[in-house]
C-alpha positions in Angstrom: 17.2 37.6 11.9 18.5 34.9 9.5 16.4 32.9 7.0 16.7 29.2 7.7 14.6 27.9 4.9 16.2 25.9 2.2 15.4 27.0 -1.4 13.5 24.5 -3.4 14.3 24.2 -7.1 11.5 24.7 -9.6 11.9 21.1 -10.8 11.6 19.7 -7.3 8.6 21.9 -6.5 6.8 20.8 -9.7 7.7 17.1 -9.1 6.3 17.2 -5.5 3.2 19.2 -6.6 2.5 16.6 -9.3 2.9 13.7 -6.8 0.4 15.4 -4.4 -2.1 16.0 -7.2 -1.8 12.5 -8.5 -2.3 11.0 -5.0 -5.4 13.2 -4.5 -6.8 12.0 -7.8 -6.1 8.4 -7.0 -7.7 8.8 -3.5 -10.9 10.1 -5.2 -10.9 7.2 -7.6 -10.2 4.6 -5.0 -13.0 5.9 -2.7 -15.4 5.2 -5.5 -14.4 1.5 -5.4 -14.8 1.0 -1.6 -16.8 -1.7 0.2 -20.1 0.0 -0.4 -20.3 -1.2 -3.9 -23.4 -3.3 -4.7 -21.2 -5.9 -6.4 -19.0 -6.3 -3.3 -18.4 -10.0 -2.7 -18.9 -11.7 0.6 -16.1 -13.6 2.4 -13.8 -10.6 2.4 -11.9 -11.6 5.6 -11.0 -8.8 7.9 -10.3 -5.3 6.9 -6.7 -4.3 6.9 -5.4 -1.7 9.3 -4.0 1.4 7.7 -0.6 3.0 8.3 0.9 6.2 6.9 4.2 5.7 5.1 6.8 8.5 4.8 8.0 9.1 1.3 11.7 10.0 1.2 13.6 10.1 -2.0 12.9 6.7 -3.7 11.7 4.9 -0.6 8.6 4.7 1.7 9.3 4.1 5.3 6.8 2.6 7.8 7.1 2.1 11.5 6.3 -1.5 12.4 6.2 -1.0 16.2 2.8 -1.1 17.7 1.1 -2.2 14.4 0.1 -5.5 13.0 3.6 -5.6 11.4 5.1 -6.1 14.8 4.2 -9.8 14.6 4.9 -12.4 11.9 1.7 -12.9 9.9 0.6 -9.4 10.3 -0.4 -7.2 7.3 -1.4 -3.6 6.7 -2.4 -1.2 4.0 0.2 1.6 3.7 -0.9 5.0 2.3 1.8 7.4 1.1 2.3 10.2 -1.4 4.2 7.6 -3.5 1.1 5.3 -3.6 -0.7 2.6 -1.7 1.0 -0.6 -0.7 0.2 -3.9 1.0 2.9 -5.0 3.5 3.0 -8.3 5.4 5.5 -9.6 7.8 6.6 -13.0 6.6 9.5 -13.7 9.0 11.4 -12.2 12.0 13.0 -9.6 9.7 11.3 -10.4 6.4 8.5 -8.4 4.8 6.6 -8.5 1.5 5.5 -5.3 -0.1 3.2 -5.1 -3.2 0.9 -2.6 -4.9 -2.5 -2.3 -3.2 -4.3 -1.5 -6.4 -6.3 -4.4 -7.9 -5.3 -5.2 -11.4 -8.9 -6.0 -12.4 -10.5 -2.5 -12.1 -8.2 -0.4 -10.0 -9.9 -0.7 -6.6 -7.8 -0.5 -3.4 -7.4 -3.9 -1.8 -8.5 -3.7 1.8 -9.3 -7.3 2.8 -7.1 -9.9 4.4 -8.0 -13.5 5.0 -5.3 -15.8 6.4 -2.4 -15.3 3.9 -4.6 -13.8 1.1 -5.3 -10.2 0.2 -8.9 -9.7 -1.0 -10.2 -6.9 -3.3 -13.5 -5.5 -1.9 -15.0 -4.7 -5.4 -15.1 -8.0 -7.2 -13.4 -10.5 -4.9 -10.0 -10.9 -6.7 -7.6 -12.7 -4.4 -3.8 -12.3 -4.3 -1.0 -14.2 -2.4 1.4 -12.3 -0.1 3.8 -12.1 -3.1 1.1 -10.5 -5.3 0.3 -13.6 -7.4 -3.4 -13.9 -8.5 -5.0 -16.8 -6.6 -8.6 -16.1 -7.6 -10.2 -13.9 -10.3 -11.6 -11.9 -12.0 -8.1 -10.3 -11.9 -5.6 -11.9 -14.2 -2.4 -9.9 -13.7 -0.3 -10.1 -10.6 0.5 -7.1 -8.3 3.9 -5.4 -8.6 6.4 -6.4 -5.9 8.8 -4.1 -4.2 12.1 -4.8 -2.4 12.1 -4.2 1.4 14.6 -3.7 4.1 14.1 -3.7 7.9 16.2 -1.9 10.5 15.4 -0.4 13.9 11.7 -1.2 13.7 11.2 0.5 10.3 10.2 -1.2 7.1 11.6 0.5 4.0 10.0 -0.1 0.6 12.2 0.7 -2.4 9.8 2.4 -4.9 
């Protein structure tokens, strides 16, 4: 019987273990900032659908088929081991990808109203490109380059 497993270097193992531990920590912190907060603003729009992204090397890949990303104007929250992202379809093959962590107090942005992302904690609003359109946040969200091929959106992280 032959062994078909590929050896993993110590460096690669440690890097992946740190990524998983970081994501678990972030998930715990983000859950504390969810919609149940007594300071949650009204007018949040609709809650974004959630997709799982596949982290591969320096990219996160998301299947657009059968999701809100299948249509222009659709948007989703993408969770991956590389972080959480907001993706919107802005054209036939054009997408915008930005961080999903509010720059005000680190809550995960889960609301979407028209062409605006809304933070559930204190109501900060961001454009599809990540620019602040309403406070209390003052800093924009980080943007990421995207590509689209064969129904898959790839985010360069």
